[in-house]
C-alpha positions as MATLAB code, in Angstrom:
seq = 'MTTQEQTAIGTRGRWRPLTWIIPLVVVGAVVVVLLARWFVALPAVADFIRTYPGQSELPSWAPVGFPLWLAILHFLSGAFLLFIVLSGWTVRRTRRSGVRPREFWIRDNDRLVRTPNPPVRITLTSWWHLTVDSLWVLTGLLFVVLLFTSGQWVRIVPTRWDVVPNAVSAALQYVSFNWPHTDGWVNYNALQLLTYFVTVFLAAPLAVLTGIRLAPGLSVRWRRFDKRFPLPVARVIHFATMIWFVAFTVVHVALVLLTDPLRNLNHLYGLRDDETWVGLVVFVVSLIVIAVAWAVLRPPRLDAVAELTGSVKRR';
ca = [
      41.655   33.941   10.505;
      40.901   32.971   14.089;
      43.371   31.394   16.492;
      41.444   28.121   16.418;
      41.626   28.008   12.598;
      45.375   28.671   12.707;
      45.810   25.885   15.251;
      43.776   23.479   13.105;
      45.876   24.304   10.036;
      49.083   23.828   12.034;
      47.880   20.461   13.312;
      46.996   19.285    9.793;
      50.416   20.427    8.631;
      52.184   18.362   11.279;
      50.272   15.197   10.343;
      50.487   15.690    6.570;
      53.844   13.837    6.170;
      52.175   10.683    7.534;
      49.962   10.525    4.443;
      52.968    9.435    2.395;
      55.302    8.042    5.080;
      52.919    5.285    6.231;
      52.209    3.915    2.706;
      55.933    4.076    1.936;
      56.756    2.088    5.079;
      54.092   -0.520    4.270;
      55.316   -0.952    0.687;
      58.924   -1.128    1.898;
      58.035   -3.787    4.483;
      56.288   -5.907    1.828;
      59.311   -5.650   -0.476;
      61.679   -6.648    2.348;
      59.553   -9.697    3.224;
      59.372  -10.822   -0.423;
      63.132  -10.428   -0.855;
      63.736  -12.324    2.383;
      61.492  -15.194    1.294;
      63.377  -15.403   -2.001;
      66.705  -15.278   -0.164;
      65.933  -18.038    2.367;
      64.734  -20.269   -0.482;
      68.214  -20.305   -2.019;
      69.853  -23.744   -1.505;
      72.895  -22.397    0.356;
      70.755  -20.284    2.703;
      68.307  -23.124    3.270;
      71.227  -25.395    4.228;
      72.510  -22.705    6.597;
      69.116  -22.493    8.332;
      68.928  -26.288    8.649;
      72.412  -26.328   10.203;
      71.609  -23.424   12.512;
      67.854  -23.576   13.175;
      67.941  -20.465   15.383;
      68.416  -21.824   18.901;
      71.690  -22.259   20.786;
      71.779  -25.203   23.170;
      71.783  -24.421   26.887;
      73.812  -26.258   29.551;
      72.138  -29.298   31.070;
      71.720  -27.515   34.405;
      69.854  -24.539   32.933;
      66.592  -23.819   34.811;
      63.249  -24.447   33.142;
      60.342  -22.050   33.565;
      60.180  -18.771   35.456;
      60.143  -18.053   39.215;
      57.671  -15.652   40.849;
      60.317  -13.012   41.557;
      61.142  -12.763   37.860;
      57.483  -12.213   36.958;
      57.134   -9.456   39.580;
      60.334   -7.667   38.551;
      59.385   -8.022   34.886;
      56.127   -6.182   35.581;
      57.763   -3.482   37.728;
      60.587   -2.808   35.272;
      58.092   -2.530   32.411;
      55.855   -0.135   34.351;
      58.759    2.030   35.510;
      60.198    2.071   31.988;
      56.895    3.336   30.600;
      56.807    6.147   33.161;
      60.461    6.968   32.435;
      59.832    7.290   28.700;
      56.674    9.379   29.118;
      58.172   11.725   31.703;
      61.486   11.925   29.834;
      59.712   12.829   26.615;
      57.810   15.567   28.488;
      61.085   16.958   29.860;
      62.647   16.939   26.387;
      59.595   18.541   24.740;
      59.394   21.268   27.394;
      63.101   22.064   27.084;
      62.935   22.301   23.298;
      59.728   24.357   23.245;
      61.142   27.090   25.471;
      58.025   27.115   27.674;
      58.827   28.124   31.241;
      57.692   25.454   33.757;
      55.406   26.577   36.559;
      56.180   23.959   39.222;
      59.556   23.149   40.744;
      60.877   20.699   43.328;
      63.544   21.803   45.796;
      65.468   19.421   48.012;
      64.750   19.962   51.693;
      67.994   19.447   53.611;
      66.146   19.308   56.921;
      64.128   16.292   55.833;
      66.968   14.464   54.155;
      70.537   13.983   55.292;
      72.305   17.278   55.903;
      74.811   18.264   53.228;
      76.910   21.371   52.583;
      75.686   21.544   48.976;
      72.924   24.098   48.349;
      69.484   22.797   47.373;
      68.955   22.284   43.631;
      65.740   23.477   42.025;
      64.396   21.246   39.263;
      61.081   21.067   37.468;
      58.440   18.785   38.929;
      58.515   16.687   35.754;
      62.268   16.257   36.100;
      61.803   15.206   39.725;
      59.255   12.582   38.647;
      61.573   11.374   35.880;
      64.519   11.018   38.273;
      62.377    9.349   40.943;
      61.080    6.699   38.561;
      64.628    6.324   37.215;
      65.810    5.480   40.732;
      63.068    2.894   41.214;
      63.896    1.346   37.837;
      67.597    1.155   38.706;
      66.872   -0.492   42.080;
      64.573   -2.991   40.352;
      67.280   -3.707   37.778;
      69.965   -4.247   40.390;
      67.742   -6.684   42.285;
      66.950   -8.428   39.002;
      70.637   -8.888   38.123;
      71.490  -10.196   41.614;
      68.673  -12.746   41.548;
      69.463  -13.594   37.942;
      72.977  -14.755   38.819;
      72.129  -16.363   42.158;
      69.318  -18.442   40.636;
      71.051  -19.571   37.442;
      68.499  -17.783   35.245;
      71.367  -15.733   33.773;
      72.291  -18.574   31.439;
      69.083  -17.948   29.483;
      70.069  -14.400   28.422;
      73.885  -14.503   28.478;
      75.655  -16.152   25.492;
      77.649  -19.241   26.489;
      78.329  -20.744   23.024;
      79.799  -19.263   19.859;
      77.034  -20.757   17.704;
      74.654  -18.178   19.163;
      75.785  -15.758   16.408;
      74.905  -17.883   13.332;
      71.755  -19.052   15.086;
      70.773  -15.419   15.689;
      71.340  -14.648   11.996;
      69.199  -17.664   11.091;
      66.427  -16.574   13.457;
      66.498  -13.051   12.012;
      66.149  -14.397    8.470;
      63.238  -16.557    9.545;
      61.496  -13.637   11.256;
      61.921  -11.296    8.283;
      60.674  -13.937    5.845;
      57.678  -14.643    8.119;
      58.784  -18.269    8.496;
      59.183  -17.635   12.195;
      61.550  -19.910   14.122;
      60.148  -22.412   16.569;
      60.710  -21.040   20.049;
      59.763  -22.442   23.432;
      60.449  -19.581   25.804;
      59.584  -21.771   28.796;
      62.733  -23.816   28.132;
      65.045  -21.778   25.895;
      64.842  -18.522   23.929;
      65.975  -18.465   20.332;
      69.430  -16.983   19.755;
      68.156  -13.628   18.476;
      66.010  -13.207   21.583;
      68.944  -14.168   23.786;
      71.263  -11.572   22.230;
      68.560   -8.900   22.299;
      67.859   -9.476   26.000;
      71.591   -9.479   26.714;
      72.103   -6.141   24.955;
      69.070   -4.627   26.703;
      69.968   -5.742   30.228;
      73.767   -5.526   30.220;
      74.544   -2.797   27.656;
      71.580   -0.474   27.044;
      70.447   -0.275   30.682;
      73.886    0.630   32.138;
      74.397    3.129   29.303;
      71.049    4.769   30.089;
      71.965    4.995   33.777;
      75.440    6.468   33.198;
      74.248    9.086   30.716;
      71.260    9.858   32.943;
      73.580   10.552   35.881;
      75.679   12.802   33.651;
      72.552   14.774   32.661;
      70.992   14.931   36.143;
      70.278   18.526   37.268;
      72.832   19.647   39.819;
      75.311   16.913   38.979;
      75.865   18.285   35.483;
      76.836   21.627   37.044;
      79.077   20.198   39.755;
      80.868   17.842   37.358;
      81.981   20.460   34.857;
      85.469   18.962   34.877;
      83.991   16.170   32.725;
      82.696   18.596   30.074;
      85.650   17.999   27.763;
      85.853   14.235   28.270;
      82.121   13.586   28.261;
      80.273   16.673   26.947;
      76.641   17.120   27.874;
      75.458   17.181   24.215;
      77.088   13.778   23.653;
      75.507   12.362   26.803;
      72.132   13.759   25.719;
      72.347   12.097   22.282;
      73.365    8.737   23.763;
      70.631    8.958   26.401;
      68.011    9.678   23.738;
      69.322    6.825   21.577;
      68.976    4.373   24.466;
      65.397    5.552   24.949;
      64.700    4.778   21.280;
      66.236    1.327   21.790;
      63.995    0.576   24.776;
      60.879    1.801   22.968;
      61.675   -0.241   19.857;
      62.549   -3.291   21.958;
      59.276   -3.040   23.891;
      57.141   -2.599   20.778;
      58.735   -5.552   18.963;
      58.763   -7.686   22.118;
      55.056   -7.156   22.837;
      54.151   -7.593   19.159;
      55.941  -10.950   18.909;
      54.407  -12.146   22.184;
      50.926  -11.417   20.841;
      51.598  -12.703   17.311;
      53.297  -16.000   18.214;
      51.100  -18.199   20.408;
      49.895  -15.360   22.690;
      48.130  -17.457   25.346;
      51.156  -19.667   25.969;
      53.577  -16.718   25.853;
      51.533  -14.655   28.320;
      51.167  -17.653   30.617;
      54.938  -17.945   30.934;
      55.506  -14.683   32.824;
      51.991  -13.709   33.851;
      50.661  -17.138   34.801;
      53.941  -18.967   35.605;
      52.723  -21.981   33.661;
      53.344  -23.580   30.266;
      49.907  -24.111   28.767;
      47.279  -22.277   26.712;
      44.788  -21.350   29.418;
      43.507  -17.778   29.843;
      45.238  -17.148   33.178;
      48.186  -15.236   31.750;
      45.987  -13.074   29.516;
      43.747  -12.103   32.441;
      46.744  -11.180   34.624;
      48.272   -9.261   31.708;
      45.112   -7.199   31.194;
      44.878   -6.499   34.931;
      48.518   -5.350   34.946;
      47.774   -2.906   32.115;
      44.835   -1.516   34.084;
      47.054   -1.080   37.165;
      49.645    0.819   35.101;
      46.988    3.033   33.510;
      45.438    3.863   36.907;
      48.876    4.623   38.378;
      49.679    6.974   35.504;
      46.298    8.728   35.874;
      46.677    9.095   39.643;
      50.289   10.279   39.692;
      49.573   13.638   38.094;
      49.222   17.107   39.585;
      47.987   17.899   42.182;
      48.440   14.371   43.589;
      51.982   14.225   42.222;
      52.724   17.435   44.093;
      51.779   15.768   47.364;
      54.094   12.826   46.633;
      56.971   15.145   45.710;
      56.536   17.086   48.961;
      57.422   13.918   50.898;
      61.043   14.404   49.810;
      61.260   18.162   49.418;
      59.301   21.288   48.707;
      57.171   22.069   45.666;
      57.220   25.709   44.593;
      54.993   27.321   41.994;
      55.875   30.238   39.804;
];
């Protein structure tokens, strides 16, 4: 048997579980929807949904619509997050496979601020992951500052206790495919509000803290934290936050495209509340920009970018 035949058999073996997993997921999803539709039709549940339709009232001073800075930071954070996930997955796959990387980045003390610490050698992929991480963190910090100085925070931070039953109501409506009425230009539904709150104020800081703990060089110098915050624990939490961001993005984009897509895309890509094609066009252009950036920022062009901050060595 040739090497190519062995590779083909191995590839078929890896994909074989999908032949029964996908149908099982589809059947399970149908069963869940049918059970949810039966459940929400019960008189007590129907009364609950009428009492809590899924949207918590905002203060009278809450802003309406979205400013330009929010649209720009929304695009940047999404692009950086995509690069973080792709590069992070590459780092994880390389580490688990045992393959020895061929390119490394070494900090150049003469180019950066002088420090007594010796230069740390990391893989080029790790350098790219940490670089995009830094850009994402800076974007997030600017986002939070502008969020609270503009009053936009009130749209993603709970201010009323009824946000919890309204979120439960919205979840029931989503699962039963009787989706709640939502006007994102004015007010998100309660489930959206809580999801955005968890993503911005819980998942993001957790990803940053665990990422710092796992950063090459820092993990060696901070060995005194090994007992209090072991590296394996930090690695599991960091991976879990990545899963959260991926799931959040997939569901978020799916709901945008399934529930009045033109109006939804116009909100953050057209800065308008109508059903014109402006937002869709800008959205498509943004996807092209991200795809071109990902294609361009690969070796050997990535090597040239990395050499602006250090030295790239090859095995």
